[in-house]
C-alpha positions in Angstrom: 83.3 86.3 96.3 85.2 87.1 93.1 86.4 83.9 91.5 86.4 84.7 87.8 89.9 86.3 87.9 91.5 83.1 89.0 93.1 82.6 85.6 95.0 85.9 85.9 98.3 85.1 87.6 100.1 88.4 87.2 99.2 92.0 88.0 99.0 93.2 84.4 96.7 90.2 83.6 94.5 91.2 86.5 94.3 94.8 85.4 93.3 93.8 81.9 90.8 91.3 83.3 89.0 93.9 85.4 89.0 96.4 82.5 87.2 93.7 80.4 84.8 92.3 83.1 84.0 95.4 85.2 85.3 98.2 83.1 82.5 100.6 84.0 82.9 100.1 87.8 85.0 102.5 89.9 88.6 101.4 90.4 90.2 104.5 91.9 88.6 107.6 93.6 90.6 110.7 94.7 89.3 113.7 96.5 90.5 116.9 94.8 89.5 120.4 95.9 86.8 118.9 98.0 85.2 116.8 95.2 85.6 113.0 94.7 86.9 112.2 91.2 86.4 108.6 89.9 88.3 106.5 87.5 86.8 103.3 86.2 88.7 100.1 85.6 88.6 100.8 81.8 90.0 104.4 82.3 92.7 103.1 84.6 93.8 100.4 82.2 93.9 102.7 79.2 96.0 105.3 81.1 98.3 102.6 82.5 99.0 101.3 79.0 99.9 104.8 77.9 102.2 105.3 80.8 103.8 101.9 80.2 104.6 102.9 76.7 106.0 106.2 78.0 108.3 104.4 80.4 109.3 102.0 77.6 110.2 105.0 75.5 112.5 106.1 78.4 114.3 102.8 78.1 112.8 101.0 81.1 113.7 97.3 80.6 112.3 94.1 82.1 113.8 93.6 85.5 114.7 97.2 86.0 113.7 99.1 89.2 111.5 102.2 89.0 111.2 104.4 92.0 107.8 105.7 93.1 107.7 108.5 95.8 104.7 110.3 97.3 101.4 110.1 99.1 98.6 107.9 97.9 97.8 109.3 94.5 96.1 107.6 91.5 98.9 108.5 89.2 101.5 106.9 91.5 99.5 103.8 91.7 99.1 103.7 87.9 102.9 104.2 87.6 103.4 101.0 89.6 100.9 99.2 87.4 102.6 100.5 84.3 106.0 99.4 85.5 104.7 95.9 86.1 103.2 95.9 82.6 106.8 96.1 81.3 108.1 93.3 83.5 110.0 96.0 85.4 109.8 96.3 89.2 108.3 99.2 91.2 110.1 100.3 94.3 108.0 102.5 96.6 110.0 104.9 98.8 108.7 106.4 102.1 107.5 109.9 101.2 108.4 111.3 104.6 112.0 110.1 104.4 114.8 112.6 104.2 116.9 112.8 101.1 119.8 110.9 102.6 117.6 107.9 103.4 116.2 107.9 99.9 119.7 108.0 98.5 120.6 104.7 100.1 117.6 103.0 98.4 118.2 104.7 95.1 121.7 103.5 95.0 121.1 100.0 96.3 118.3 99.4 93.8 120.2 101.2 91.0 117.1 103.1 90.1 117.1 104.9 86.8 113.6 106.3 86.5 111.7 107.9 89.4 108.0 108.9 89.5 107.4 111.6 92.2 104.3 113.3 93.5 105.3 116.9 93.7 108.0 119.5 94.2 108.9 118.3 97.7 109.8 114.9 96.5 111.5 116.1 93.3 113.8 118.4 95.3 115.0 115.4 97.3 115.8 113.5 94.1 117.7 116.5 92.8 119.5 116.9 96.1 120.9 113.4 95.9 121.4 113.0 92.2 125.1 113.7 92.4 125.4 110.4 94.3 122.6 108.6 92.4 124.1 108.9 89.0 121.9 106.1 87.5 118.9 108.5 87.6 118.1 109.4 84.0 114.5 110.6 84.2 112.3 112.2 86.9 108.6 112.1 86.2 106.4 114.3 88.3 102.6 114.4 88.9 101.9 117.9 90.4 103.6 120.7 88.5 103.1 123.4 91.1 106.3 125.2 91.9 108.2 123.7 89.1 107.9 126.4 86.4 111.5 127.5 86.6 113.1 124.1 87.0 115.6 123.5 84.2 116.9 120.0 84.8 116.8 118.1 81.5 115.7 114.9 83.3 112.4 116.4 84.3 109.2 115.1 82.6 105.6 115.9 83.4 103.0 113.2 83.6 101.3 114.7 80.5 104.6 114.7 78.6 105.1 111.0 79.6 101.7 110.2 78.2 102.6 111.9 74.9 105.8 110.0 74.7 103.8 106.8 75.3 101.3 107.6 72.5 104.3 108.2 70.1 105.9 104.9 71.2 102.7 103.0 70.7 102.2 104.5 67.2 105.7 103.3 66.3 105.5 99.9 68.1 101.7 99.1 68.3 102.0 95.6 69.9 105.1 96.1 72.1 103.4 96.5 75.5 101.1 93.6 74.9 104.1 91.4 74.1 105.9 92.5 77.2 102.9 91.8 79.3 102.5 88.3 77.8 106.1 87.5 78.7 105.6 88.0 82.4 105.3 84.9 84.5 103.8 84.4 88.0 107.3 83.7 89.5 108.8 86.9 88.1 109.4 89.8 90.6 106.3 92.0 91.0 107.7 94.6 93.5 110.4 95.3 96.0 109.8 96.8 99.3 112.5 98.0 101.8 112.3 96.9 105.4 111.9 99.5 108.0 115.5 99.1 109.2 114.7 98.5 112.9 118.2 97.0 113.5 120.3 98.3 110.7 120.2 99.4 107.0 117.0 98.6 105.2 117.0 95.5 103.0 115.2 95.2 99.7 112.5 92.4 99.9 111.9 90.9 96.5 108.3 89.6 96.1 106.9 87.7 93.1 103.5 88.1 91.4 102.6 84.6 92.7 103.5 85.3 96.4 101.5 88.6 96.6 98.5 87.4 94.6 98.3 84.0 96.3 98.0 85.7 99.8 95.4 88.2 98.6 93.3 85.4 97.1 93.5 83.4 100.3 92.0 86.4 102.3 89.5 87.0 99.6 88.1 83.5 100.1 88.5 83.7 103.9 86.6 87.0 104.3 84.2 86.6 101.3 85.5 89.9 99.8 83.7 91.2 96.7 84.3 93.8 94.0 81.9 96.1 96.0 84.3 96.7 98.9 85.7 100.2 99.5 89.1 100.8 101.1 90.9 104.0 102.0 94.5 104.4 101.1 96.0 106.6 103.7 99.2 104.9 105.0 102.6 105.1 103.3 102.5 103.3 100.0 106.0 102.1 100.6 104.7 100.0 103.5 103.8 96.4 102.5 100.6 96.6 104.7 99.2 99.6 102.7 100.3 98.0 99.4 98.5 94.8 100.2 95.2 96.3 101.2 95.1 99.2 98.6 97.0 97.8 95.7 97.4 94.0 95.6 94.0 93.1 96.9 92.3 95.9 94.8 93.8 94.3 91.7 93.1 90.8 92.8 89.5 91.2 93.8 88.5 94.2 91.8 87.1 96.6 94.4 87.6 100.3 94.8 90.5 102.2 96.4 89.9 105.7 97.7 92.6 108.3 98.0 92.1 111.1 100.5 92.8 114.7 99.6 95.7 115.0 102.0 96.9 113.3 105.2 95.3 116.1 107.2 91.8 115.3 105.8 91.8 111.6 106.3 89.3 111.6 109.1 86.9 113.7 107.1 87.4 111.7 103.9 86.9 108.4 105.7 83.5 109.6 106.9 82.7 110.6 103.3 83.6 107.2 101.9 82.6 104.8 104.7 85.0 102.0 103.9 83.8 98.5 104.2 87.2 97.0 104.5 89.7 98.8 106.7 93.3 98.4 107.9 95.1 100.4 110.6 98.3 99.8 112.6 97.8 100.2 116.4 99.3 103.7 116.4 96.4 105.0 114.1 93.8 103.3 116.4 95.5 104.8 119.4 95.3 108.3 117.8 91.6 107.9 117.0 90.9 106.8 120.5 92.8 109.8 121.8 90.6 112.2 119.8 87.5 110.5 121.1 88.6 110.9 124.7 89.6 114.5 124.2 86.1 115.2 122.8 84.6 113.4 125.8 86.6 115.6 128.2 85.2 118.7 126.5 81.6 117.4 126.6 79.0 118.3 129.2 78.6 116.4 132.5 75.6 114.4 131.3 77.3 113.3 128.0 80.4 112.2 129.9 78.3 110.2 132.4 76.3 108.6 129.6 79.5 107.8 127.6 81.3 106.2 130.6 78.1 104.2 131.6 77.7 103.0 128.0 81.3 102.1 127.7 81.2 100.1 130.9 78.4 98.0 129.4 80.2 97.7 126.1 83.4 96.4 127.7 81.4 93.7 129.5 79.1 92.5 126.7 80.0 94.3 123.4 82.4 91.7 122.0 80.0 88.9 122.8 77.2 90.8 121.0 79.5 91.3 118.0 80.3 87.6 117.9 76.7 86.6 118.5 77.9 83.8 120.8 74.7 83.4 122.8 76.2 84.4 126.1 74.5 87.8 126.5 71.1 87.9 128.2 68.0 89.7 126.8 68.2 92.6 129.3 71.9 93.3 128.5 71.1 93.0 124.8 68.3 95.6 125.2 70.7 98.0 127.1 73.4 97.4 124.5 71.0 98.2 121.6 70.0 101.4 123.4 73.7 102.2 123.8 74.2 101.6 120.2 71.5 104.0 119.3 72.8 106.7 121.7 76.6 106.2 121.9 78.2 103.4 119.8 76.5 104.1 116.5 77.3 107.8 116.6 80.8 107.0 117.7 81.3 104.6 114.8 80.0 107.3 112.5 82.5 109.8 114.0 85.3 107.5 113.3 84.1 106.9 109.8 83.6 103.1 110.5 79.8 102.9 110.2 80.1 100.6 107.1 83.1 98.6 108.1 82.5 94.9 107.6 86.1 93.7 108.3 88.8 95.7 109.9 92.4 94.5 110.5 95.2 95.7 112.7 98.8 94.7 112.3 102.3 96.1 112.0 103.0 95.6 115.7 101.3 94.2 118.7 98.2 96.0 119.8 97.3 96.6 123.5 94.4 94.4 124.7 92.5 97.4 126.1 92.7 99.2 122.8 91.6 96.1 120.8 88.7 95.5 123.1 87.5 99.1 123.0 86.9 98.9 119.2 85.3 95.5 119.3 83.1 96.5 122.2 81.5 99.4 120.1 80.6 97.0 117.3 83.6 97.3 114.9 84.7 93.9 113.7 88.4 94.6 114.3 90.7 91.6 114.0 94.3 91.0 114.4 96.6 89.6 111.7 100.2 88.5 111.7 102.7 88.8 109.0 105.7 90.7 107.6 107.1 92.1 104.4 108.9 88.9 103.7 105.6 86.8 104.1 103.4 89.0 101.8 101.6 90.2 105.0 99.2 87.3 105.7 100.4 84.5 107.9 97.8 84.3 110.6 94.2 85.9 110.6 91.5 85.7 113.2 88.2 84.2 112.0 84.8 85.8 112.8 83.5 84.4 116.1 86.9 83.3 117.2 88.5 86.7 117.9 90.5 87.1 121.1 92.7 89.9 122.3 95.7 87.7 123.2 96.2 85.9 119.9 96.6 86.7 116.2 94.6 83.7 115.0 95.4 80.4 113.4 97.7 80.1 110.3 96.1 81.2 107.0 95.3 78.8 104.2 98.6 77.3 102.9 100.7 78.4 105.9 102.6 76.0 108.2 103.9 77.2 111.6 106.2 75.5 114.1 107.8 76.9 117.3 111.5 76.3 117.7 113.1 75.1 121.0 114.1 78.7 121.7 110.5 79.9 121.4 110.9 81.5 117.9 108.1 81.2 115.4 109.1 79.6 112.1 107.0 79.1 109.1 106.5 78.0 105.5 104.1 79.9 103.2 103.3 80.4 99.4 103.7 84.1 100.2 107.4 84.0 101.2 109.8 86.4 99.5 112.2 85.4 96.8 115.1 86.9 98.8 116.8 90.1 99.8 118.1 92.1 96.9 121.8 91.6 96.4 122.2 90.1 99.8 122.5 86.4 99.6 124.0 86.1 103.0 121.0 87.7 104.7 118.7 85.6 102.6 120.4 82.4 103.6 120.3 83.4 107.3 116.6 84.0 107.1 116.0 80.3 106.7 116.7 77.2 108.8 118.7 74.4 107.4 115.5 72.5 106.6 113.9 75.5 104.8 111.7 77.2 107.4 111.6 81.0 107.6 112.9 82.7 110.8 110.3 85.2 111.8 112.4 86.6 114.7 109.2 86.6 116.9 108.7 84.7 120.1 105.4 83.0 120.7 103.5 79.7 120.8 100.4 78.0 119.4 97.7 77.6 122.1 95.4 74.5 122.5 93.0 76.1 120.0 95.7 76.3 117.3 95.8 80.1 117.6 99.2 81.8 117.6 100.2 84.0 120.6 103.0 86.5 120.0 104.9 87.4 123.1 107.4 89.9 121.6 110.3 90.1 119.3 112.5 87.1 120.2 115.5 89.4 120.7 113.6 91.7 123.0 112.1 89.1 125.3 114.3 88.6 128.3 114.4 88.1 132.0 114.7 90.4 135.0 117.7 89.8 137.3 115.6 87.5 139.4 114.6 85.4 136.4 111.1 86.8 135.9 109.8 87.1 132.3 110.3 90.6 130.8 108.3 91.3 127.6 108.8 95.1 126.9 106.2 95.4 124.1 103.5 94.0 126.3 104.1 96.7 129.0 104.4 99.4 126.4 101.1 98.6 124.8 99.3 98.7 128.1 100.7 102.2 128.8 99.9 103.5 125.3 96.2 102.7 125.8 96.0 105.9 127.9 95.3 108.9 125.6 98.0 111.0 127.4 100.7 108.6 126.4 101.9 108.5 122.8 105.1 106.4 123.0 106.9 104.3 125.5 110.2 102.5 125.7 110.7 100.2 128.8 114.0 98.7 130.0 114.6 95.9 132.4 116.4 93.0 130.8 119.0 91.6 133.3 118.0 94.5 135.6 116.4 94.2 139.1 113.4 96.2 138.0 111.6 97.9 135.1 112.0 101.6 134.2 110.4 103.5 131.3 110.9 106.5 128.9 107.5 108.1 128.1 106.5 110.5 125.4 103.3 112.4 126.2 100.7 113.0 123.5 101.0 116.7 122.9 97.4 117.1 121.6 95.8 115.2 124.5 97.9 116.6 127.3 97.8 120.1 125.8 94.0 120.0 125.7 94.0 118.7 129.3 96.4 121.6 130.3 94.4 124.3 128.6 91.1 123.3 130.2 92.9 123.6 133.6 94.5 127.0 132.8 98.0 125.5 132.8 100.2 127.6 130.5 103.0 126.0 128.5 105.5 127.1 125.8 105.8 123.8 123.8 106.4 120.1 124.2 109.5 120.3 126.4 107.9 122.8 128.8 104.6 120.9 129.0 106.5 117.6 129.6 108.3 119.0 132.6 105.2 120.2 134.5 104.6 118.7 137.9 100.9 118.4 137.0 101.7 116.4 133.9 104.0 114.1 135.9 101.1 113.5 138.3 98.8 112.5 135.5 101.4 110.2 133.9 102.2 108.6 137.2 98.5 107.7 137.7 98.6 105.9 134.3 101.8 104.0 135.2 100.4 103.0 138.5 97.1 101.8 136.9 99.2 99.6 134.6 101.1 98.4 137.6 97.9 97.3 139.3 96.9 95.5 136.2 100.3 93.7 135.9 100.1 92.7 139.5 97.1 90.5 138.6 99.2 88.6 135.9 101.4 85.9 137.5 103.8 85.9 134.6 104.2 89.7 134.4 103.7 90.9 138.0 107.4 91.4 138.5 107.6 93.7 135.4 105.8 96.6 137.0 107.4 100.0 136.3 109.3 101.2 139.3 110.5 104.6 137.9 109.9 106.6 134.8 110.8 109.9 133.1 109.0 111.9 130.4 111.4 112.6 127.6 112.1 116.2 126.6 111.5 115.6 123.0 109.2 113.3 120.9 110.8 110.3 119.4 111.2 110.9 115.7 112.1 108.9 112.5 114.2 111.9 111.4 116.4 111.4 114.5 116.6 107.6 113.8 114.7 106.9 117.0 111.7 105.4 115.1 111.4 103.6 111.8 109.3 105.1 109.0 106.5 102.8 110.1 106.9 104.3 113.7 108.4 101.2 115.3 110.8 101.9 118.2 114.5 101.3 117.4 115.0 100.0 121.0 118.8 99.4 120.8 119.5 102.8 119.2 117.5 104.6 121.8 119.2 102.7 124.7 122.5 103.7 123.3 121.6 107.3 122.4 120.1 107.9 125.9 122.4 105.7 127.9 122.9 108.4 130.5 119.1 108.6 131.1 118.8 104.7 131.3 121.6 104.6 133.9 120.1 107.5 135.9 116.7 105.6 136.0 118.3 102.4 137.4 120.6 104.3 139.7 117.6 105.9 141.5 118.5 109.5 140.8 116.0 112.2 141.0 117.2 114.2 138.0 119.5 113.9 135.0 120.7 116.5 132.6 120.6 115.6 128.9 121.6 117.4 125.7 120.4 115.9 122.5 121.0 116.6 118.8 117.8 116.9 116.7 117.2 117.3 112.9 114.6 119.8 111.7 112.3 119.2 108.7 114.4 121.6 106.5 117.5 119.5 107.2 119.1 121.8 109.8 120.6 120.3 112.9 120.2 121.7 116.4 120.5 120.8 120.0 118.0 120.8 122.9 118.8 120.2 126.5 116.8 119.6 129.7 117.3 118.6 133.3 114.8 115.7 133.4 112.9 114.7 136.5 112.8 111.0 137.4 109.6 109.9 139.1 109.0 106.8 141.2 105.8 104.8 140.7 104.1 102.7 143.3 104.6 98.9 142.7 101.8 96.7 143.8 102.4 93.4 145.6 101.0 90.6 143.5 97.9 88.8 145.0 98.9 85.4 146.4 97.5 82.4 144.5 94.5 81.0 146.2 94.9 77.4 147.3 92.3 75.0 146.1 90.9 73.0 149.0 
């Protein structure tokens, strides 16, 4: 465990500490043209100080917001560090957001300087600059495609460094003075919420809040400066920022940047991270690839895989926890399975060296969670949010269960309100929402507890169980519990299903929209000689409906065994004619379903499901990546699913 940095209470102080104590050790790696390039802590600190001086020369003042837009790139990370060295505030933006979405953040945060990755992001800034008049400088990392750009606000990274050198020559101690003036309660960063229910809000977080939570987990997991993490999720998401920026600076380990989003799987196998973080959607995608490969394997390999996985589901998690419940014969068989199946599978996933893996962002299906733990990956759930600096509850080794998110972390207090909402107090809580005192005040109870908006309870072991978002948990017409996320996660465990939205609150039964996974279902169709022209055509095939119905009915059988959820079996479903898309406002940038918006946008389909119709025509507006708007239409088939009668409770004699 790294304790010697405890005296450093701000991010600039942490950076300078690591440069002095472990200056020769790798801080950042990036894969470029197939070769991993390494920057040491000393090299990073030296360049950050030059960038900070360059930003100071551009007039960046303490408390000013600086935009950062792009994939995970060393220079963008150093731009955030440099901004903090000035007492200014980095504001990461989602790199896949369209220009219009970025305009809202740029205007709301009054951003004057933006550091972008490449031409794609620069074009978005130029597109909205007539509305975002505060922008005075646009710094870019990658110069490709920019030779003929004439905008006077443009500045290359190299030119920024030169300005920094000139500024330092004229003001040799200016940056050190500005770093010394920063206190732990000053704002360190601002992250915008995903906007599930409305316009995104700027969440203001202090140096103390972020560093305190990172140190709590450092102690909890025994993290050292020899950990390796892979930065592959959006830098604008607080989860990625905590694992690949905040904790890197707190503990002093190495963050690795993949060559591109398309090479993440290969780059992960190269690096072999020891500390890993993935939201459920990433873990679902990895499992889908595994199952596709198994379908393409020979008969013996498929037989061996399914036999080994049957054993793993039964004893794998117990072996991982070393709880003494697995007999010698099962241990021997599991060791053989590890040699032949589980070990090679972990290697394929790039997880051979993973010591600690976390999942968060939304609830994970129990089947998916158990799968990873059963093959020997120490996957654990955590609970938190942007407003809480991520870490509220974390599962401890040996006490991991698929139905809880663990007990409260060090320093966190939790209580459950009368309406079932989880409320908390924590050192990691945000300072407030930027320029939104009303929303900030509404986030707290009268006696100072933070409203999480989640429904759940603490079990007898002190572990927190999350049921769903409090606003989404409801009742069917007969009063039975309806928790949509629970049902959706069970359906998304199947590799053929990518996204699900279920409806049932105040209704007599449950119905569902389903998005198929184009890669998995397409592979399945090709192996059966089933031709298709694209997503819409494939989604309408009778054979595909048959496969999805089998998945739905399997979930119904599982739900029938749960006394609380047996009434929530899916009675009817349809396969949507298009994939739910953030560009169409159906998902947030972190891929969370905007449930209320979808219910309103596809109201005609919802009513058709509950009316028992066999088909329903729909015409939908869609946005293309180049900004064009089009319309697609389909006459969607509505399929009934068998509902299983719940087993009667056995009477105890």
